[in-house]
C-alpha positions as CSV (number, residue, x, y, z in Angstrom):
1,X,-4.5,42.8,-39.9
2,X,-5.8,45.5,-37.6
3,X,-8.3,43.0,-36.1
4,X,-5.5,40.5,-35.4
5,X,-3.5,43.2,-33.5
6,X,-6.6,44.1,-31.4
7,X,-7.2,40.4,-30.5
8,X,-3.5,39.9,-29.6
9,X,-3.7,43.0,-27.4
10,X,-6.8,41.8,-25.6
11,X,-5.2,38.4,-25.0
12,X,-2.1,40.1,-23.8
13,X,0.2,38.7,-26.5
14,X,0.8,41.9,-28.4
15,X,4.1,43.7,-28.2
16,X,4.6,45.5,-24.9
17,X,1.4,44.2,-23.4
18,X,1.4,42.3,-20.1
19,X,-0.4,39.0,-20.3
20,X,-3.8,38.9,-18.8
21,X,-5.3,36.3,-16.5
22,X,-6.7,33.2,-18.2
23,X,-10.4,32.2,-18.3
24,X,-10.2,30.7,-14.8
25,X,-8.8,33.9,-13.3
26,X,-5.3,32.4,-12.8
27,X,-2.4,34.8,-13.1
28,X,0.0,32.0,-14.1
29,X,-0.1,33.4,-17.6
30,X,1.5,36.6,-16.3
31,X,4.8,34.7,-15.7
32,X,6.0,33.1,-18.9
33,X,7.6,29.6,-18.4
34,X,6.3,29.2,-14.8
35,X,4.4,26.1,-15.7
36,X,7.6,24.5,-17.2
37,X,9.7,25.5,-14.2
38,X,7.1,24.2,-11.8
39,X,7.0,20.9,-13.7
40,X,10.7,20.6,-13.6
41,X,10.8,21.3,-9.9
42,X,8.1,18.6,-9.2
43,X,9.9,16.1,-11.5
44,X,13.2,16.7,-9.7
45,X,11.6,16.3,-6.3
46,X,10.0,13.0,-7.4
47,X,13.3,11.7,-8.7
48,X,15.2,12.8,-5.6
49,X,12.6,11.0,-3.4
50,X,13.0,7.8,-5.4
51,X,16.5,7.4,-4.1
52,X,15.4,7.4,-0.4
53,X,15.8,4.3,1.8
54,X,13.3,1.6,1.4
55,X,10.3,2.1,3.7
56,X,7.6,-0.5,4.1
57,X,4.9,-0.9,6.7
58,X,3.8,-4.5,6.1
59,X,5.0,-7.5,4.1
60,X,1.8,-8.9,2.7
61,X,3.4,-11.6,0.6
62,X,0.9,-14.2,-0.6
63,X,-1.5,-13.5,2.2
64,X,-4.2,-12.1,-0.1
65,X,-4.0,-15.0,-2.4
66,X,-4.1,-17.5,0.5
67,X,-7.3,-15.8,1.8
68,X,-8.8,-15.9,-1.7
69,X,-8.0,-19.6,-2.0
70,X,-10.1,-20.3,1.1
71,X,-13.2,-19.1,-0.7
72,X,-12.4,-20.0,-4.3
73,X,-14.4,-22.7,-6.0
74,X,-12.6,-26.1,-5.8
75,X,-11.7,-25.9,-9.5
76,X,-9.8,-22.7,-9.0
77,X,-7.7,-23.8,-6.1
78,X,-4.1,-24.1,-7.0
79,X,-2.5,-24.9,-3.7
80,X,-3.6,-27.2,-0.9
81,X,-3.7,-26.1,2.8
82,X,-0.2,-27.6,3.5
83,X,1.4,-25.6,0.7
84,X,-0.4,-22.4,1.9
85,X,0.9,-23.1,5.5
86,X,4.4,-23.6,4.3
87,X,4.4,-20.4,2.1
88,X,2.8,-18.2,4.8
89,X,5.1,-19.6,7.6
90,X,8.2,-18.9,5.4
91,X,7.0,-15.4,4.6
92,X,6.4,-14.6,8.2
93,X,9.8,-15.9,9.2
94,X,11.5,-13.9,6.4
95,X,9.6,-10.7,7.5
96,X,10.6,-11.1,11.1
97,X,14.3,-11.7,10.1
98,X,14.2,-8.6,8.0
99,X,12.9,-6.3,10.8
100,X,15.4,-4.1,12.5
101,X,15.9,-4.4,16.3
102,X,13.4,-2.4,18.2
103,X,11.2,-2.0,15.2
104,X,7.5,-2.8,15.2
105,X,6.5,-6.1,13.5
106,X,6.0,-5.9,9.8
107,X,3.7,-9.0,9.8
108,X,0.4,-7.6,8.6
109,X,-2.8,-7.8,10.7
110,X,-4.6,-11.1,10.1
111,X,-1.6,-13.0,8.7
112,X,-0.9,-14.9,11.9
113,X,-4.6,-15.4,12.5
114,X,-5.0,-16.8,9.0
115,X,-2.0,-19.1,9.4
116,X,-3.5,-20.3,12.7
117,X,-6.8,-21.0,10.9
118,X,-5.0,-23.1,8.3
119,X,-3.2,-25.0,11.0
120,X,-6.6,-25.7,12.7
121,X,-8.0,-27.0,9.4
122,X,-5.2,-29.5,9.4
123,X,-5.9,-30.5,13.0
124,X,-2.6,-29.0,14.3
125,X,-4.1,-27.2,17.3
126,X,-0.8,-26.5,19.0
127,X,0.5,-24.4,16.1
128,X,-2.9,-22.9,15.6
129,X,-3.0,-21.6,19.1
130,X,0.5,-20.3,18.9
131,X,-0.3,-18.3,15.7
132,X,-3.6,-17.0,17.2
133,X,-1.7,-15.9,20.3
134,X,0.9,-14.2,18.2
135,X,-1.8,-12.3,16.3
136,X,-3.3,-11.2,19.6
137,X,0.1,-10.1,21.0
138,X,0.9,-8.0,17.8
139,X,-2.6,-6.6,17.4
140,X,-4.3,-6.2,20.8
141,X,-7.4,-4.8,19.0
142,X,-8.0,-8.3,17.8
143,X,-8.1,-9.8,21.3
144,X,-11.9,-10.2,21.5
145,X,-12.1,-11.9,18.1
146,X,-9.1,-14.2,18.7
147,X,-10.3,-15.1,22.2
148,X,-13.6,-16.2,20.6
149,X,-11.7,-18.4,18.2
150,X,-9.6,-19.9,20.9
151,X,-12.7,-20.6,23.0
152,X,-14.2,-22.6,20.2
153,X,-11.2,-24.7,19.6
154,X,-11.4,-28.1,21.3
């Protein structure tokens, strides 16, 4: 019994003793319930932030899958080029409609270029050029790459 009291006093859990720092040197143990209060504050902040207005930088849509389909083995391909063009064109149109006036485009980098490449694969050079020019206009850092593609198009 006496041994248990000494252990409790060393750990700071005996009556009248102030809690000591834990093994890492933290003094959080000195304030009972701080961990629970801190947890509740963090939870409340996370829940309050969940009700904020929707923010989004880019609308990727099926772009990733479309790029994957370009390199997938023929047995894995689920959509032909025409279907991919239709899907990407609709997504781009929807993204542009959804954007607020004066807001930067939400069409992600590469999406117009990929759509242009798909058009070129089908032989539609007019739409291919329009998409590549749109990519260059939205993302000027792609100018050198896009100009190279345009120079190689007959």
